[in-house]
C-alpha positions in Angstrom: 0.0 0.0 0.0 2.8 2.4 0.9 4.5 1.7 -2.6 1.0 2.4 -4.3 0.6 5.7 -2.4 4.1 6.8 -3.5 3.0 5.9 -7.1 0.2 8.1 -6.8 2.4 10.8 -5.5 4.7 10.6 -8.4 1.6 10.8 -10.8 0.4 13.8 -9.2 3.6 15.5 -9.6 3.9 14.5 -13.3 0.4 15.8 -13.7 1.4 19.3 -12.4 4.6 19.3 -14.4 2.6 18.6 -17.5 -0.1 21.2 -16.9 2.8 23.9 -16.4 4.3 22.6 -19.6 1.1 23.0 -21.6 0.5 26.5 -20.3 4.2 27.6 -20.8 4.2 26.2 -24.3 1.1 28.0 -25.1 2.9 31.3 -24.6 4.6 31.1 -27.7 5.2 34.9 -28.0 6.4 35.0 -24.3 10.0 33.8 -23.9 11.1 33.7 -20.2 13.4 36.7 -20.4 11.7 38.5 -17.4 11.0 41.4 -19.6 7.7 43.1 -18.8 5.6 43.7 -21.9 4.2 47.1 -22.8 0.3 47.6 -23.0 0.8 47.7 -26.8 2.6 44.6 -27.1 0.1 42.6 -25.1 -2.6 44.2 -27.1 -1.0 43.2 -30.4 -0.6 39.7 -29.2 -4.3 39.7 -28.1 -5.2 39.3 -31.6 -3.8 35.7 -31.7 -6.3 33.3 -30.7 -5.6 30.6 -27.8 -7.4 27.5 -26.9 -9.1 29.3 -24.0 -10.6 32.0 -26.3 -11.6 29.3 -28.9 -13.6 27.5 -26.3 -15.3 30.3 -24.9 -16.4 31.6 -28.4 -17.7 28.1 -29.3 -19.8 27.8 -26.2 -20.9 31.4 -26.6 -22.2 30.9 -30.0 -23.9 27.7 -29.2 -25.6 29.3 -26.2 -26.9 32.0 -28.5 -28.2 29.8 -31.0 -30.0 27.8 -28.3 -31.5 30.9 -26.8 -32.7 32.7 -30.0 -34.2 29.5 -31.5 -36.6 29.4 -28.4 -38.1 32.5 -29.3 -39.6 31.4 -32.7 -41.4 28.5 -30.9 -42.8 30.4 -27.9 -43.4 34.0 -29.1 -46.3 33.0 -31.1 -48.7 32.5 -28.3 -47.1 34.8 -25.7 -49.1 37.8 -26.3 -52.3 35.8 -26.2 -51.2 34.0 -23.0 -50.7 37.3 -21.4 -54.2 38.4 -22.3 -55.7 35.4 -20.8 -53.6 35.8 -17.5 -54.8 39.6 -17.5 -58.5 38.5 -17.9 -58.1 36.1 -14.9 -56.3 38.7 -12.7 -59.0 41.2 -13.3 -61.7 38.6 -12.6 -60.1 37.6 -9.4 -59.8 41.3 -8.3 -63.4 41.9 -9.0 -64.5 38.8 -7.2 -62.3 39.7 -4.2 -63.8 43.3 -4.1 -67.4 42.0 -4.4 -67.0 39.6 -1.6 -65.2 42.1 0.6 -67.2 44.0 3.3 -65.0 46.8 3.1 -66.0 49.6 0.6 -64.0 49.9 -2.5 -62.6 53.2 -4.0 -63.6 52.7 -7.7 -61.0 55.4 -8.9 -58.2 53.4 -6.9 -59.5 50.0 -8.5 -59.6 51.1 -12.0 -56.5 53.0 -11.8 -54.8 49.8 -10.7 -56.4 47.9 -13.4 -55.4 50.4 -16.1 -51.7 50.3 -14.7 -51.8 46.7 -14.8 -53.3 46.7 -18.5 -50.6 49.2 -19.5 -47.7 46.8 -18.3 -49.2 43.8 -19.8 -49.6 45.6 -23.2 -46.0 46.5 -23.1 -44.9 43.0 -22.1 -47.0 41.7 -24.9 -45.6 43.8 -27.6 -42.1 42.7 -26.5 -42.8 39.0 -27.0 -45.4 39.1 -29.7 -43.2 37.8 -32.4 -39.6 36.5 -32.6 -38.6 39.9 -34.4 -40.0 41.7 -31.4 -37.9 39.6 -29.1 -34.8 40.6 -31.2 -35.7 44.1 -30.8 -35.8 43.6 -27.1 -32.5 42.1 -27.2 -30.9 44.8 -29.4 -32.5 47.6 -27.4 -32.2 46.7 -23.8 -30.1 43.6 -23.2 -26.9 43.5 -25.4 -26.2 47.4 -25.0 -25.9 46.9 -21.3 -23.8 43.7 -21.9 -21.5 45.6 -24.2 -20.9 48.4 -21.6 -19.5 45.8 -19.2 -17.1 44.5 -22.0 -16.1 48.2 -23.0 -15.4 48.8 -19.4 -13.3 45.6 -19.0 -11.4 46.2 -22.2 -10.5 49.9 -21.0 -9.2 48.4 -17.7 -7.0 45.6 -19.3 -5.7 47.3 -22.3 -5.5 51.1 -21.2 -7.7 54.1 -22.3 -9.4 53.7 -25.6 -9.1 49.7 -25.3 -8.1 47.4 -28.1 -10.9 44.8 -28.3 -13.3 47.3 -30.1 -16.7 46.2 -31.3 -17.3 46.8 -35.1 -20.2 48.7 -36.2 -23.4 46.7 -36.6 -21.7 43.6 -34.8 -24.1 43.9 -31.8 -27.2 43.0 -33.7 -29.0 39.9 -32.5 -30.5 37.7 -35.4 -32.6 34.5 -35.1 -30.4 32.5 -37.4 -26.9 33.5 -36.0 -27.8 33.7 -32.4 -25.9 36.2 -30.1 -24.1 39.0 -31.8 -20.5 38.2 -33.0 -19.1 41.6 -31.8 -19.5 40.9 -27.9 -18.1 37.4 -28.3 -15.2 38.5 -30.4 -14.3 41.4 -28.1 -14.3 38.8 -25.0 -12.3 36.4 -27.1 -9.8 39.3 -27.5 -9.9 40.0 -23.9 -9.1 36.2 -23.0 -6.2 36.4 -25.4 -4.9 39.4 -23.5 -5.4 38.0 -20.2 -3.5 34.9 -21.4 -0.6 37.1 -22.5 -0.5 38.9 -19.1 -0.6 35.5 -17.4 2.3 34.3 -19.7 4.2 37.5 -18.5 3.7 36.4 -14.8 5.3 32.8 -15.9 7.9 34.4 -17.7 9.0 36.4 -14.6 8.6 33.3 -12.5 11.0 31.5 -14.9 13.6 34.4 -14.8 13.6 34.4 -11.1 14.5 30.5 -11.3 17.0 30.7 -14.0 18.7 34.1 -13.2 22.6 34.0 -12.6 22.2 36.0 -9.6 19.1 34.1 -8.2 18.9 33.4 -4.6 17.1 30.5 -2.7 14.1 32.8 -1.9 14.1 33.8 -5.5 13.8 30.3 -6.9 10.9 29.7 -4.2 9.2 32.8 -5.3 9.6 32.0 -8.8 8.2 28.4 -8.5 5.3 29.6 -6.5 4.6 32.4 -9.2 4.6 29.9 -12.0 2.2 27.4 -10.2 -0.1 30.2 -9.2 -0.3 31.7 -12.8 -0.4 28.3 -14.3 -3.7 27.4 -12.2 -5.2 30.6 -13.0 -4.6 30.1 -16.8 -6.0 26.6 -16.5 -9.1 27.9 -14.4 -10.1 31.3 -15.7 -11.7 30.3 -19.0 -14.0 28.0 -17.3 -15.4 30.7 -15.2 -16.1 32.8 -18.4 -17.6 29.7 -20.1 -19.8 29.4 -16.8 -20.8 33.0 -17.5 -21.7 32.3 -21.2 -23.9 29.4 -20.1 -25.7 31.4 -17.4 -26.3 34.3 -19.8 -27.7 31.9 -22.5 -30.0 30.2 -20.0 -31.4 33.6 -18.8 -31.8 34.8 -22.3 -33.7 31.6 -23.4 -36.0 32.2 -20.5 -36.5 35.8 -21.6 -40.1 35.5 -22.9 -41.2 33.5 -19.6 -39.5 36.2 -17.7 -41.1 39.1 -19.4 -44.6 37.3 -18.9 -43.8 37.0 -15.3 -42.7 40.8 -15.0 -46.4 41.6 -16.1 -48.0 40.4 -12.7 -47.0 41.3 -9.2 -46.9 37.8 -7.9 -44.4 36.6 -10.3 -42.3 39.9 -10.6 -39.6 38.4 -8.5 -38.5 35.8 -11.1 -37.3 38.5 -13.7 -35.6 40.4 -11.0 -33.5 37.5 -9.9 -32.8 36.8 -13.7 -31.7 40.5 -14.0 -29.1 40.0 -11.0 -28.0 36.9 -12.8 -27.4 38.6 -16.1 -25.8 41.6 -14.4 -23.6 39.2 -12.5 -22.2 37.7 -15.8 -21.1 41.1 -17.1 -19.7 42.1 -13.6 -17.8 39.0 -13.5 -15.9 39.7 -16.6 -14.9 43.1 -15.5 -14.0 41.8 -12.1 -11.7 39.2 -13.6 -9.8 42.0 -15.7 -9.7 44.2 -12.8 -8.1 41.4 -10.4 -5.8 40.3 -13.0 -4.6 43.8 -13.8 -3.9 44.6 -10.2 -2.3 41.3 -9.5 0.0 41.9 -12.5 1.0 45.4 -11.2 1.7 44.0 -7.9 3.8 41.2 -9.0 6.0 43.5 -11.1 6.4 45.7 -8.0 7.2 43.0 -5.7 9.8 41.4 -8.1 11.2 44.9 -8.7 11.7 45.7 -5.1 12.8 42.3 -3.8 14.5 40.8 -6.8 15.9 43.9 -8.9 18.2 41.7 -10.9 15.3 40.2 -12.8 13.8 43.2 -14.3 17.0 45.1 -14.5 19.8 42.6 -14.8 
């Protein structure tokens, strides 16, 4: 049993080394010289696709086709369904007031009914046809999501950004799913994130291989490489989870709009809105944290191991 446990430990070490080798080999343009790349260099290399970006874009497009494909099936009867629910709601309200011993203010009652009819008419107009659903996405949903992407791009690549959205690339269509612009912009940011992680791996490698390196420098270099390899392997799956959750929320958008029309179910679209905002915020927060960690790493190495950045 002791022999078997030792074999498992060796296998774990081999797996860690293999993962590190894969991530380091993916940094084709980042040789371990310890040089810190400028924002322009990182931005230029962000145009080169990586496996992380390709995986995200594949999931993003699949989620978009799934979500928009639902609209043509459910939108045909959605407006009629809202009308039926509104009629039942008015009927129950009338029965409740007729059976109540408390006198009812007619002005207050009909004001409430007219307000509910106005909200239901708006919701019915938004889900009446598949084209109306596309208009809803193009008017309310993706402009908000695009704002998160542009904010994250400005943080990651400096003022003005690099991962720009082409004109007309944010329009949703029933055949192509989610718009290509936001997906390509996130793909560009994933490549930029990968290049920054490669920079951290290069610094760690330089700490280990430098001629003047100390024992603490070697230990720090190993820890830096391990940390950045783990981040490089994990962060794409967080973004994939973001794309999947956004696809599920938008696939349920017709039902959520119907739920918004009535007070008893209004909490469901509110929860879905929080999930959607969390998807955009997660992308921006990941860029903020990585940019901060990269700056802290450079300052730490420059302060404690100056021979790395200025040999």
